[in-house]
KEMI-466394 format. One record per residue (C-alpha): residue number from 1; x, y, z; residue in one letter. Coordinates in pm, whole numbers. Layout:
% KEMI-466394
@k NUM; px X; py Y; pz Z; r a
...
//
This chain:
% KEMI-466394
@k 1; px 4324; py 5075; pz 1089; r x
@k 2; px 4506; py 5399; pz 1159; r x
@k 3; px 4198; py 5536; pz 1333; r x
@k 4; px 4165; py 5222; pz 1542; r x
@k 5; px 4525; py 5240; pz 1657; r x
@k 6; px 4505; py 5614; pz 1743; r x
@k 7; px 4416; py 5582; pz 2114; r x
@k 8; px 4689; py 5329; pz 2174; r x
@k 9; px 4927; py 5546; pz 1983; r x
@k 10; px 4825; py 5847; pz 2191; r x
@k 11; px 4878; py 5646; pz 2508; r x
@k 12; px 5216; py 5547; pz 2380; r x
@k 13; px 5303; py 5904; pz 2280; r x
@k 14; px 5140; py 6066; pz 2582; r x
@k 15; px 5174; py 5809; pz 2861; r x
@k 16; px 5091; py 6067; pz 3133; r x
@k 17; px 4738; py 6142; pz 3008; r x
@k 18; px 4588; py 5849; pz 3201; r x
@k 19; px 4770; py 5951; pz 3515; r x
@k 20; px 4639; py 6305; pz 3480; r x
@k 21; px 4287; py 6172; pz 3454; r x
@k 22; px 4343; py 5976; pz 3777; r x
@k 23; px 4479; py 6286; pz 3947; r x
@k 24; px 4178; py 6490; pz 3841; r x
@k 25; px 3945; py 6220; pz 3974; r x
@k 26; px 4135; py 6199; pz 4303; r x
@k 27; px 4134; py 6577; pz 4338; r x
@k 28; px 3760; py 6586; pz 4274; r x
@k 29; px 3707; py 6327; pz 4544; r x
@k 30; px 3917; py 6526; pz 4790; r x
@k 31; px 3727; py 6845; pz 4704; r x
@k 32; px 3396; py 6665; pz 4749; r x
@k 33; px 3508; py 6521; pz 5086; r x
@k 34; px 3637; py 6861; pz 5202; r x
@k 35; px 3308; py 7020; pz 5106; r x
@k 36; px 3126; py 6749; pz 5298; r x
@k 37; px 3338; py 6811; pz 5606; r x
@k 38; px 3285; py 7185; pz 5575; r x
@k 39; px 2913; py 7134; pz 5535; r x
@k 40; px 2904; py 6919; pz 5851; r x
@k 41; px 3108; py 7181; pz 6040; r x
@k 42; px 2876; py 7451; pz 5911; r x
@k 43; px 2572; py 7256; pz 6028; r x
@k 44; px 2733; py 7206; pz 6368; r x
@k 45; px 2821; py 7578; pz 6393; r x
@k 46; px 2469; py 7679; pz 6290; r x
@k 47; px 2324; py 7437; pz 6547; r x
@k 48; px 2550; py 7571; pz 6820; r x
@k 49; px 2470; py 7930; pz 6725; r x
@k 50; px 2099; py 7864; pz 6729; r x
@k 51; px 2131; py 7678; pz 7058; r x
@k 52; px 2325; py 7961; pz 7220; r x
@k 53; px 2089; py 8215; pz 7066; r x
@k 54; px 1785; py 8033; pz 7199; r x
@k 55; px 1938; py 7991; pz 7544; r x
@k 56; px 2034; py 8359; pz 7551; r x
@k 57; px 1687; py 8473; pz 7441; r x
@k 58; px 1530; py 8227; pz 7685; r x
@k 59; px 1754; py 8344; pz 7971; r x
@k 60; px 1731; py 8715; pz 7902; r x
@k 61; px 1371; py 8741; pz 7781; r x
@k 62; px 1144; py 8433; pz 7760; r x
@k 63; px 1199; py 8287; pz 8111; r x
@k 64; px 1186; py 8624; pz 8294; r x
@k 65; px 873; py 8719; pz 8100; r x
@k 66; px 713; py 8382; pz 8184; r x
@k 67; px 791; py 8430; pz 8553; r x
@k 68; px 660; py 8785; pz 8546; r x
@k 69; px 326; py 8672; pz 8400; r x
@k 70; px 291; py 8395; pz 8656; r x
@k 71; px 348; py 8631; pz 8948; r x
@k 72; px 126; py 8908; pz 8807; r x
@k 73; px -160; py 8659; pz 8780; r x
@k 74; px -122; py 8609; pz 9156; r x
@k 75; px -130; py 8983; pz 9221; r x
@k 76; px 246; py 9018; pz 9275; r x
@k 77; px 365; py 9323; pz 9086; r x
@k 78; px 659; py 9559; pz 9095; r x
@k 79; px 851; py 9835; pz 8920; r x
@k 80; px 896; py 9812; pz 8543; r x
@k 81; px 1238; py 9671; pz 8452; r x
@k 82; px 1477; py 9812; pz 8193; r x
@k 83; px 1629; py 9587; pz 7929; r x
@k 84; px 1928; py 9388; pz 8066; r x
@k 85; px 1981; py 9608; pz 8374; r x
@k 86; px 1636; py 9551; pz 8524; r x
@k 87; px 1590; py 9775; pz 8828; r x
@k 88; px 1958; py 9803; pz 8920; r x
@k 89; px 1975; py 10171; pz 8821; r x
@k 90; px 1658; py 10247; pz 9020; r x
@k 91; px 1804; py 10079; pz 9332; r x
@k 92; px 2140; py 10250; pz 9287; r x
@k 93; px 1972; py 10589; pz 9255; r x
@k 94; px 1757; py 10538; pz 9564; r x
@k 95; px 2055; py 10413; pz 9766; r x
@k 96; px 2280; py 10698; pz 9656; r x
@k 97; px 2014; py 10949; pz 9763; r x
@k 98; px 1945; py 10781; pz 10102; r x
@k 99; px 2316; py 10753; pz 10194; r x
@k 100; px 2428; py 11091; pz 10053; r x
@k 101; px 2427; py 11239; pz 10404; r x
@k 102; px 2543; py 11101; pz 10737; r x
@k 103; px 2288; py 11054; pz 11014; r x
@k 104; px 2253; py 11345; pz 11255; r x
@k 105; px 2296; py 11124; pz 11563; r x
@k 106; px 2326; py 10762; pz 11669; r x
@k 107; px 1991; py 10656; pz 11540; r x
@k 108; px 1909; py 10291; pz 11473; r x
@k 109; px 1621; py 10362; pz 11232; r x
@k 110; px 1829; py 10255; pz 10930; r x
@k 111; px 1595; py 10054; pz 10704; r x
@k 112; px 1503; py 10352; pz 10485; r x
@k 113; px 1873; py 10439; pz 10461; r x
@k 114; px 2005; py 10097; pz 10365; r x
@k 115; px 1702; py 9941; pz 10190; r x
@k 116; px 1530; py 10242; pz 10035; r x
@k 117; px 1396; py 10037; pz 9745; r x
@k 118; px 1225; py 9801; pz 9993; r x
@k 119; px 1056; py 10091; pz 10173; r x
@k 120; px 954; py 10263; pz 9851; r x
@k 121; px 826; py 9957; pz 9667; r x
@k 122; px 649; py 9813; pz 9974; r x
@k 123; px 441; py 10131; pz 9990; r x
@k 124; px 356; py 10100; pz 9618; r x
@k 125; px 309; py 9722; pz 9578; r x
@k 126; px 258; py 9575; pz 9923; r x
@k 127; px 449; py 9315; pz 10126; r x
@k 128; px 508; py 9102; pz 9820; r x
@k 129; px 664; py 9263; pz 9513; r x
@k 130; px 880; py 9153; pz 9225; r x
@k 131; px 1181; py 9341; pz 9101; r x
@k 132; px 1478; py 9272; pz 8869; r x
@k 133; px 1847; py 9251; pz 8936; r x
@k 134; px 1961; py 9266; pz 8578; r x
@k 135; px 1790; py 8966; pz 8415; r x
@k 136; px 1722; py 8788; pz 8745; r x
@k 137; px 1363; py 8820; pz 8876; r x
@k 138; px 1345; py 8859; pz 9253; r x
@k 139; px 1044; py 8852; pz 9479; r x
@k 140; px 1075; py 9037; pz 9809; r x
@k 141; px 900; py 8840; pz 10083; r x
@k 142; px 857; py 8979; pz 10435; r x
@k 143; px 569; py 8757; pz 10559; r x
@k 144; px 737; py 8570; pz 10845; r x
@k 145; px 513; py 8256; pz 10833; r x
@k 146; px 598; py 8202; pz 10467; r x
@k 147; px 967; py 8275; pz 10535; r x
@k 148; px 981; py 8004; pz 10801; r x
@k 149; px 808; py 7761; pz 10568; r x
@k 150; px 1050; py 7838; pz 10286; r x
@k 151; px 1361; py 7802; pz 10497; r x
@k 152; px 1250; py 7489; pz 10684; r x
@k 153; px 1049; py 7289; pz 10431; r x
@k 154; px 1193; py 7384; pz 10090; r x
@k 155; px 1567; py 7400; pz 10155; r x
@k 156; px 1633; py 7098; pz 9931; r x
@k 157; px 1483; py 7270; pz 9627; r x
@k 158; px 1612; py 7623; pz 9683; r x
@k 159; px 1951; py 7780; pz 9720; r x
@k 160; px 2196; py 8025; pz 9562; r x
@k 161; px 2128; py 8163; pz 9217; r x
@k 162; px 2363; py 8158; pz 8918; r x
@k 163; px 2421; py 8533; pz 8955; r x
@k 164; px 2524; py 8495; pz 9320; r x
@k 165; px 2754; py 8205; pz 9237; r x
@k 166; px 2916; py 8396; pz 8948; r x
@k 167; px 2956; py 8705; pz 9165; r x
@k 168; px 3146; py 8517; pz 9434; r x
@k 169; px 3317; py 8237; pz 9242; r x
@k 170; px 3659; py 8405; pz 9240; r x
@k 171; px 3629; py 8505; pz 9607; r x
@k 172; px 3481; py 8200; pz 9786; r x
@k 173; px 3415; py 7967; pz 9492; r x
@k 174; px 3163; py 7685; pz 9542; r x
@k 175; px 3221; py 7630; pz 9909; r x
@k 176; px 2934; py 7557; pz 10150; r x
@k 177; px 2800; py 7909; pz 10134; r x
@k 178; px 2742; py 7891; pz 9758; r x
@k 179; px 2686; py 7517; pz 9705; r x
@k 180; px 2345; py 7371; pz 9610; r x
@k 181; px 2173; py 7032; pz 9610; r x
@k 182; px 2385; py 6723; pz 9663; r x
@k 183; px 2706; py 6929; pz 9661; r x
@k 184; px 2573; py 7131; pz 9955; r x
@k 185; px 2457; py 6819; pz 10138; r x
@k 186; px 2793; py 6642; pz 10115; r x
@k 187; px 2989; py 6957; pz 10203; r x
@k 188; px 2768; py 7025; pz 10505; r x
@k 189; px 2835; py 6677; pz 10639; r x
@k 190; px 3212; py 6729; pz 10592; r x
@k 191; px 3219; py 7077; pz 10750; r x
@k 192; px 2966; py 7040; pz 11036; r x
@k 193; px 3182; py 6814; pz 11265; r x
@k 194; px 3447; py 7088; pz 11282; r x
@k 195; px 3194; py 7314; pz 11465; r x
@k 196; px 3054; py 7071; pz 11715; r x
@k 197; px 3132; py 6941; pz 12065; r x
@k 198; px 3490; py 6915; pz 12178; r x
@k 199; px 3625; py 7032; pz 11844; r x
@k 200; px 3439; py 7359; pz 11886; r x
@k 201; px 3559; py 7393; pz 12245; r x
@k 202; px 3919; py 7341; pz 12135; r x
@k 203; px 3920; py 7673; pz 11948; r x
@k 204; px 3859; py 7875; pz 12267; r x
@k 205; px 4225; py 7868; pz 12360; r x
@k 206; px 4324; py 8033; pz 12028; r x
@k 207; px 4058; py 8300; pz 12083; r x
@k 208; px 4175; py 8383; pz 12436; r x
@k 209; px 4545; py 8405; pz 12341; r x
@k 210; px 4480; py 8625; pz 12034; r x
@k 211; px 4254; py 8853; pz 12237; r x
@k 212; px 4518; py 8893; pz 12510; r x
@k 213; px 4764; py 9009; pz 12245; r x
@k 214; px 4517; py 9270; pz 12113; r x
@k 215; px 4433; py 9395; pz 12463; r x
@k 216; px 4803; py 9428; pz 12541; r x
@k 217; px 4859; py 9632; pz 12226; r x
@k 218; px 4568; py 9860; pz 12329; r x
@k 219; px 4716; py 9890; pz 12680; r x
@k 220; px 5058; py 9983; pz 12535; r x
@k 221; px 4901; py 10249; pz 12313; r x
@k 222; px 4712; py 10399; pz 12610; r x
@k 223; px 5032; py 10415; pz 12814; r x
@k 224; px 5194; py 10600; pz 12524; r x
@k 225; px 4921; py 10863; pz 12549; r x
@k 226; px 4666; py 10746; pz 12288; r x
@k 227; px 4305; py 10763; pz 12406; r x
@k 228; px 4099; py 10733; pz 12086; r x
@k 229; px 4085; py 10413; pz 11884; r x
@k 230; px 3904; py 10305; pz 11570; r x
@k 231; px 3787; py 9980; pz 11717; r x
@k 232; px 3664; py 9829; pz 11389; r x
@k 233; px 4018; py 9796; pz 11254; r x
@k 234; px 4134; py 9624; pz 11574; r x
@k 235; px 3840; py 9380; pz 11560; r x
@k 236; px 3906; py 9303; pz 11194; r x
@k 237; px 4273; py 9224; pz 11262; r x
@k 238; px 4185; py 9020; pz 11572; r x
@k 239; px 3926; py 8803; pz 11399; r x
@k 240; px 4163; py 8757; pz 11105; r x
@k 241; px 4429; py 8646; pz 11354; r x
@k 242; px 4190; py 8407; pz 11518; r x
@k 243; px 4068; py 8249; pz 11197; r x
@k 244; px 4425; py 8220; pz 11071; r x
@k 245; px 4525; py 8025; pz 11382; r x
@k 246; px 4210; py 7811; pz 11404; r x
@k 247; px 4216; py 7731; pz 11033; r x
@k 248; px 4588; py 7686; pz 10966; r x
@k 249; px 4766; py 7674; pz 11304; r x
@k 250; px 5128; py 7583; pz 11216; r x
@k 251; px 5087; py 7751; pz 10875; r x
@k 252; px 4963; py 8067; pz 11049; r x
@k 253; px 5199; py 8315; pz 10875; r x
@k 254; px 5110; py 8188; pz 10530; r x
@k 255; px 4745; py 8195; pz 10637; r x
@k 256; px 4773; py 8566; pz 10717; r x
@k 257; px 4920; py 8623; pz 10370; r x
@k 258; px 4628; py 8435; pz 10212; r x
@k 259; px 4376; py 8640; pz 10407; r x
@k 260; px 4537; py 8966; pz 10303; r x
@k 261; px 4496; py 8865; pz 9938; r x
@k 262; px 4138; py 8748; pz 10003; r x
@k 263; px 4053; py 9088; pz 10155; r x
@k 264; px 4164; py 9262; pz 9836; r x
@k 265; px 3975; py 8999; pz 9631; r x
@k 266; px 3664; py 9057; pz 9837; r x
@k 267; px 3662; py 9432; pz 9765; r x
@k 268; px 3696; py 9363; pz 9394; r x
@k 269; px 3423; py 9098; pz 9403; r x
@k 270; px 3182; py 9347; pz 9556; r x
@k 271; px 3175; py 9518; pz 9215; r x
@k 272; px 3079; py 9205; pz 9024; r x
@k 273; px 2698; py 9227; pz 9054; r x
@k 274; px 2703; py 9555; pz 8858; r x
@k 275; px 2896; py 9384; pz 8574; r x
@k 276; px 2712; py 9050; pz 8546; r x
@k 277; px 2395; py 9205; pz 8398; r x
@k 278; px 2587; py 9258; pz 8076; r x
@k 279; px 2621; py 8933; pz 7871; r x
@k 280; px 2979; py 8808; pz 7833; r x
@k 281; px 3133; py 9080; pz 8055; r x
@k 282; px 3321; py 8823; pz 8259; r x
@k 283; px 3508; py 8703; pz 7947; r x
@k 284; px 3638; py 9043; pz 7847; r x
@k 285; px 4020; py 9099; pz 7887; r x
@k 286; px 3959; py 9400; pz 8113; r x
@k 287; px 4194; py 9512; pz 8390; r x
@k 288; px 3923; py 9416; pz 8642; r x
@k 289; px 3900; py 9058; pz 8511; r x
@k 290; px 4280; py 9027; pz 8492; r x
@k 291; px 4326; py 9148; pz 8849; r x
@k 292; px 4056; py 8911; pz 8978; r x
@k 293; px 4214; py 8613; pz 8798; r x
@k 294; px 4567; py 8698; pz 8921; r x
@k 295; px 4455; py 8730; pz 9284; r x
@k 296; px 4254; py 8409; pz 9270; r x
@k 297; px 4552; py 8221; pz 9121; r x
@k 298; px 4789; py 8350; pz 9394; r x
@k 299; px 4545; py 8263; pz 9674; r x
@k 300; px 4490; py 7910; pz 9549; r x
@k 301; px 4864; py 7860; pz 9490; r x
@k 302; px 4930; py 7941; pz 9861; r x
@k 303; px 4641; py 7728; pz 9979; r x
@k 304; px 4754; py 7432; pz 9768; r x
@k 305; px 5106; py 7458; pz 9916; r x
@k 306; px 4962; py 7425; pz 10268; r x
@k 307; px 4730; py 7139; pz 10173; r x
@k 308; px 4997; py 6944; pz 9981; r x
@k 309; px 5239; py 6984; pz 10274; r x
@k 310; px 4980; py 6829; pz 10507; r x
@k 311; px 4907; py 6544; pz 10266; r x
@k 312; px 5275; py 6467; pz 10212; r x
@k 313; px 5334; py 6465; pz 10589; r x
@k 314; px 5075; py 6191; pz 10633; r x
@k 315; px 5173; py 5994; pz 10321; r x
@k 316; px 5544; py 5970; pz 10414; r x
@k 317; px 5473; py 5906; pz 10780; r x
@k 318; px 5605; py 6241; pz 10910; r x
@k 319; px 5267; py 6296; pz 11075; r x
@k 320; px 4989; py 6063; pz 11189; r x
@k 321; px 4706; py 6306; pz 11105; r x
@k 322; px 4635; py 6614; pz 10896; r x
@k 323; px 4623; py 6831; pz 11208; r x
@k 324; px 4369; py 6950; pz 11467; r x
@k 325; px 4296; py 7286; pz 11308; r x
@k 326; px 4002; py 7353; pz 11074; r x
@k 327; px 4197; py 7257; pz 10766; r x
@k 328; px 4320; py 6934; pz 10927; r x
@k 329; px 3963; py 6843; pz 11028; r x
@k 330; px 3842; py 6905; pz 10671; r x
@k 331; px 4118; py 6681; pz 10529; r x
@k 332; px 4037; py 6412; pz 10785; r x
@k 333; px 3667; py 6422; pz 10695; r x
@k 334; px 3757; py 6417; pz 10326; r x
@k 335; px 3961; py 6102; pz 10380; r x
@k 336; px 3668; py 5937; pz 10564; r x
@k 337; px 3438; py 6023; pz 10272; r x
@k 338; px 3688; py 5879; pz 10025; r x
@k 339; px 3710; py 5560; pz 10228; r x
@k 340; px 3330; py 5532; pz 10197; r x
@k 341; px 3336; py 5578; pz 9820; r x
@k 342; px 3272; py 5950; pz 9790; r x
@k 343; px 3499; py 6174; pz 9584; r x
@k 344; px 3601; py 6522; pz 9694; r x
@k 345; px 3859; py 6722; pz 9505; r x
@k 346; px 4104; py 6967; pz 9657; r x
@k 347; px 3927; py 7261; pz 9490; r x
@k 348; px 3639; py 7205; pz 9727; r x
@k 349; px 3876; py 7211; pz 10029; r x
@k 350; px 4026; py 7538; pz 9902; r x
@k 351; px 3680; py 7686; pz 9852; r x
@k 352; px 3584; py 7586; pz 10209; r x
@k 353; px 3899; py 7754; pz 10342; r x
@k 354; px 3806; py 8076; pz 10158; r x
@k 355; px 3446; py 8051; pz 10282; r x
@k 356; px 3569; py 8013; pz 10642; r x
@k 357; px 3767; py 8336; pz 10600; r x
@k 358; px 3465; py 8537; pz 10482; r x
@k 359; px 3208; py 8383; pz 10720; r x
@k 360; px 3437; py 8359; pz 11020; r x
@k 361; px 3624; py 8685; pz 10987; r x
@k 362; px 3429; py 8962; pz 10815; r x
@k 363; px 3091; py 8903; pz 10977; r x
@k 364; px 3224; py 8841; pz 11330; r x
@k 365; px 3438; py 9153; pz 11316; r x
@k 366; px 3131; py 9357; pz 11220; r x
@k 367; px 2925; py 9202; pz 11501; r x
@k 368; px 3199; py 9297; pz 11749; r x
@k 369; px 3235; py 9649; pz 11608; r x
@k 370; px 2863; py 9729; pz 11623; r x
@k 371; px 2831; py 9574; pz 11972; r x
@k 372; px 3117; py 9786; pz 12106; r x
@k 373; px 2952; py 10096; pz 11950; r x
@k 374; px 2621; py 10010; pz 12122; r x
@k 375; px 2784; py 9949; pz 12460; r x
@k 376; px 2994; py 10265; pz 12427; r x
@k 377; px 2685; py 10472; pz 12368; r x
@k 378; px 2486; py 10294; pz 12643; r x
@k 379; px 2706; py 10310; pz 12955; r x
@k 380; px 2441; py 10166; pz 13187; r x
@k 381; px 2434; py 9844; pz 12989; r x
@k 382; px 2811; py 9842; pz 12969; r x
@k 383; px 2825; py 9855; pz 13350; r x
@k 384; px 2567; py 9573; pz 13381; r x
@k 385; px 2759; py 9346; pz 13147; r x
@k 386; px 3093; py 9426; pz 13314; r x
@k 387; px 2950; py 9338; pz 13653; r x
@k 388; px 2821; py 9005; pz 13518; r x
@k 389; px 3155; py 8923; pz 13354; r x
@k 390; px 3351; py 8999; pz 13672; r x
@k 391; px 3109; py 8788; pz 13879; r x
@k 392; px 3115; py 8487; pz 13643; r x
@k 393; px 3480; py 8494; pz 13537; r x
@k 394; px 3620; py 8625; pz 13866; r x
@k 395; px 3874; py 8852; pz 13696; r x
@k 396; px 4017; py 8581; pz 13466; r x
@k 397; px 3977; py 8493; pz 13103; r x
@k 398; px 3640; py 8330; pz 13026; r x
@k 399; px 3628; py 7955; pz 12980; r x
@k 400; px 3381; py 7778; pz 12755; r x
@k 401; px 3180; py 7680; pz 13062; r x
@k 402; px 3157; py 8047; pz 13167; r x
@k 403; px 2996; py 8153; pz 12840; r x
@k 404; px 2654; py 8000; pz 12898; r x
@k 405; px 2630; py 8194; pz 13225; r x
@k 406; px 2689; py 8534; pz 13063; r x
@k 407; px 2317; py 8597; pz 13016; r x
@k 408; px 2328; py 8974; pz 12985; r x
@k 409; px 2616; py 8964; pz 12740; r x
@k 410; px 2422; py 8716; pz 12527; r x
@k 411; px 2119; py 8950; pz 12527; r x
@k 412; px 2339; py 9244; pz 12421; r x
@k 413; px 2491; py 9045; pz 12135; r x
@k 414; px 2142; py 8937; pz 12015; r x
@k 415; px 2021; py 9298; pz 12023; r x
@k 416; px 2328; py 9402; pz 11825; r x
@k 417; px 2254; py 9131; pz 11564; r x
@k 418; px 1893; py 9248; pz 11550; r x
@k 419; px 1979; py 9613; pz 11495; r x
@k 420; px 2281; py 9558; pz 11269; r x
@k 421; px 2266; py 9207; pz 11116; r x
@k 422; px 2582; py 9149; pz 10913; r x
@k 423; px 2368; py 9050; pz 10609; r x
@k 424; px 2078; py 9281; pz 10531; r x
@k 425; px 1902; py 9022; pz 10305; r x
@k 426; px 1875; py 8643; pz 10278; r x
@k 427; px 1834; py 8510; pz 9921; r x
@k 428; px 1695; py 8179; pz 9797; r x
@k 429; px 1628; py 8074; pz 9437; r x
@k 430; px 1362; py 7813; pz 9352; r x
@k 431; px 1516; py 7524; pz 9155; r x
@k 432; px 1171; py 7377; pz 9090; r x
@k 433; px 812; py 7494; pz 9126; r x
@k 434; px 723; py 7551; pz 9492; r x
@k 435; px 384; py 7590; pz 9664; r x
@k 436; px 445; py 7840; pz 9942; r x
@k 437; px 130; py 7920; pz 10137; r x
@k 438; px -111; py 8076; pz 9884; r x
@k 439; px 171; py 8144; pz 9641; r x
@k 440; px 294; py 7940; pz 9346; r x
@k 441; px 666; py 8006; pz 9312; r x
@k 442; px 789; py 7917; pz 8960; r x
@k 443; px 1127; py 7762; pz 8899; r x
@k 444; px 1392; py 8030; pz 8845; r x
@k 445; px 1240; py 8293; pz 9075; r x
@k 446; px 1469; py 8424; pz 9350; r x
@k 447; px 1309; py 8505; pz 9685; r x
@k 448; px 1479; py 8777; pz 9882; r x
@k 449; px 1409; py 8800; pz 10251; r x
@k 450; px 1473; py 9152; pz 10389; r x
@k 451; px 1632; py 9049; pz 10719; r x
@k 452; px 1709; py 9408; pz 10823; r x
@k 453; px 1347; py 9520; pz 10764; r x
@k 454; px 1211; py 9219; pz 10961; r x
@k 455; px 1452; py 9294; pz 11248; r x
@k 456; px 1318; py 9653; pz 11249; r x
@k 457; px 951; py 9571; pz 11216; r x
@k 458; px 737; py 9757; pz 11471; r x
@k 459; px 464; py 9498; pz 11421; r x
@k 460; px 702; py 9227; pz 11551; r x
@k 461; px 922; py 9406; pz 11802; r x
@k 462; px 701; py 9687; pz 11936; r x
@k 463; px 717; py 10065; pz 11939; r x
@k 464; px 1072; py 10073; pz 12069; r x
@k 465; px 1192; py 9871; pz 11766; r x
@k 466; px 1463; py 10125; pz 11676; r x
@k 467; px 1596; py 10156; pz 12030; r x
@k 468; px 1876; py 9957; pz 12192; r x
@k 469; px 1691; py 9738; pz 12444; r x
@k 470; px 1855; py 9402; pz 12514; r x
@k 471; px 1583; py 9323; pz 12769; r x
@k 472; px 1355; py 9225; pz 12482; r x
@k 473; px 1563; py 8906; pz 12458; r x
@k 474; px 1495; py 8815; pz 12819; r x
@k 475; px 1152; py 8686; pz 12707; r x
@k 476; px 1058; py 8456; pz 12424; r x
@k 477; px 806; py 8692; pz 12267; r x
@k 478; px 984; py 8656; pz 11931; r x
@k 479; px 1032; py 8346; pz 11721; r x
@k 480; px 1383; py 8249; pz 11612; r x
@k 481; px 1380; py 8136; pz 11252; r x
@k 482; px 1087; py 8360; pz 11177; r x
@k 483; px 1142; py 8699; pz 11343; r x
@k 484; px 1515; py 8676; pz 11422; r x
@k 485; px 1737; py 8566; pz 11133; r x
@k 486; px 2100; py 8676; pz 11186; r x
@k 487; px 2220; py 8323; pz 11094; r x
@k 488; px 1933; py 8227; pz 10862; r x
@k 489; px 1722; py 7927; pz 10966; r x
@k 490; px 1635; py 7572; pz 10872; r x
@k 491; px 1876; py 7311; pz 10736; r x
@k 492; px 2078; py 7577; pz 10554; r x
@k 493; px 2142; py 7788; pz 10861; r x
@k 494; px 2495; py 7912; pz 10932; r x
@k 495; px 2707; py 7612; pz 11023; r x
@k 496; px 2956; py 7831; pz 11208; r x
@k 497; px 2716; py 8031; pz 11426; r x
@k 498; px 2829; py 7861; pz 11751; r x
@k 499; px 3192; py 7941; pz 11657; r x
@k 500; px 3103; py 8309; pz 11592; r x
@k 501; px 2901; py 8351; pz 11914; r x
@k 502; px 3170; py 8182; pz 12124; r x
@k 503; px 3434; py 8409; pz 11971; r x
@k 504; px 3222; py 8724; pz 12021; r x
@k 505; px 3149; py 8643; pz 12387; r x
@k 506; px 3515; py 8570; pz 12467; r x
@k 507; px 3642; py 8888; pz 12303; r x
@k 508; px 3375; py 9118; pz 12451; r x
@k 509; px 3408; py 8967; pz 12796; r x
@k 510; px 3783; py 9017; pz 12799; r x
@k 511; px 3759; py 9369; pz 12655; r x
@k 512; px 3495; py 9488; pz 12895; r x
@k 513; px 3679; py 9352; pz 13197; r x
@k 514; px 3998; py 9545; pz 13105; r x
@k 515; px 3865; py 9877; pz 12973; r x
@k 516; px 3574; py 10113; pz 13002; r x
@k 517; px 3492; py 10295; pz 12681; r x
@k 518; px 3268; py 10563; pz 12545; r x
@k 519; px 3186; py 10701; pz 12199; r x
@k 520; px 3431; py 10958; pz 12069; r x
@k 521; px 3308; py 11298; pz 11959; r x
@k 522; px 3469; py 11218; pz 11622; r x
@k 523; px 3234; py 10923; pz 11556; r x
@k 524; px 3002; py 10979; pz 11260; r x
@k 525; px 2710; py 10742; pz 11244; r x
@k 526; px 2675; py 10634; pz 10881; r x
@k 527; px 2594; py 10267; pz 10825; r x
@k 528; px 2644; py 10153; pz 10465; r x
@k 529; px 2610; py 9825; pz 10274; r x
@k 530; px 2916; py 9680; pz 10104; r x
@k 531; px 2817; py 9315; pz 10088; r x
@k 532; px 2760; py 9348; pz 10465; r x
@k 533; px 2640; py 9633; pz 10689; r x
@k 534; px 2945; py 9840; pz 10785; r x
@k 535; px 3019; py 10175; pz 10958; r x
@k 536; px 3125; py 10403; pz 10674; r x
@k 537; px 3390; py 10586; pz 10876; r x
@k 538; px 3465; py 10314; pz 11132; r x
@k 539; px 3378; py 10333; pz 11504; r x
@k 540; px 3590; py 10570; pz 11713; r x
@k 541; px 3585; py 10508; pz 12090; r x
@k 542; px 3781; py 10642; pz 12385; r x
@k 543; px 3940; py 10374; pz 12603; r x
@k 544; px 4017; py 10396; pz 12972; r x
@k 545; px 4201; py 10106; pz 13147; r x
@k 546; px 4028; py 9975; pz 13456; r x
@k 547; px 4213; py 9928; pz 13780; r x
@k 548; px 4361; py 9574; pz 13805; r x
//
């Protein structure tokens, strides 16, 4: 009986034993559950690690190797790439050597100077060759029939590569210049109306007024005794002034502040392609990455202030529209799209504003700078153009209707764009397999069109290809979109080309009617590539006012 009663006695004596057993059981359950959660997390982490590892290996090794094999089977070969950096070091070495010295005279034979890798590898591998920008395979294509087919027929399945988008995302973001697919299509339809018809004509007044101010500042400097001017700086400030007024109008001063920051950001962004070949470099807390982020944040803060001010003005009834400048037109088109069920966030509008700055400021300033250099070093053509301008404009500022009658000036501008196109190459990446002539282009291959080399091809332009001869544009012996590509071609051509050409004609017509100019003895001819083709030391000219 004593033995039978022992458990109950123990429970009576030690009432907490049962509770302890329950605690141990509960604790065991918790431990088991925690281990289960940890196991699940571990499985997820292993899966993510393997996924990232596979994608990295695929991106950096498997896909490039697959593309290389496909192209080699078709007879397209090229220099052997190094791990991660590809042929970047080879190209940098060739370019450093070709640009180490200035040119002896004003010589327009600049392909071997600016695209030495193209010249070298064309000799070794032919008109088609494949090379590597880091991990990105690129095929250089200079056959004009295939180029026209690519740009006109395959624009929907080709566009900007990931490397290009990453290299410019802090500078111009995913605006029209860097958009692809449906994003590009919708943005194009929003942006295009701002550069057509009466809206395009409405910008001429801004261009004339800004040019008058620049010419007056030059006149004042001449009267103070200055004779030599670095015209590139004046053209850069003028085009920045024009794009500030046409894009932001009443917010002009804040627009100038934005463009100053964008100029700094552009110079920093030019270094990005050298960094992107190293995995994860954009995530490092380096001074470069911090500076880029800080500038981008400040630019977008200022842009958002302007945009929000316009929106609030319409919403509270202070204004009946978003404005007649480029920004106002973008916001109006955005509202129309929203009314039709499309969504467009303000980030896209900001990216378009930044894109306008680059495309409507930098490239036009360079076109003007090179054209002035060519006219200054070819006085007979300068006299011909001046005579035409005086006859058409009758001593006044050119109107939009005058511009179509300035035939010689248009020929000079085209010859300037041929010899010194702002962009030396035109890239397109295949987003799906493409059949291009006799070539099978696999998805993921970037095609790089050497615009500068095509513009300087003796086979296309004749033996005087490296001479300044605007008369070649009096005939139609060349094919726009195939031989002449300053604004690209096909559906993805430059949406603002009419704006740029109108601006260039107005500025040059007004300059040439007020001043004669010749090349200064201090000018050193040294074209270089920093995103675009630029004069390394600027363009120094001597100005002489013409009699009123």
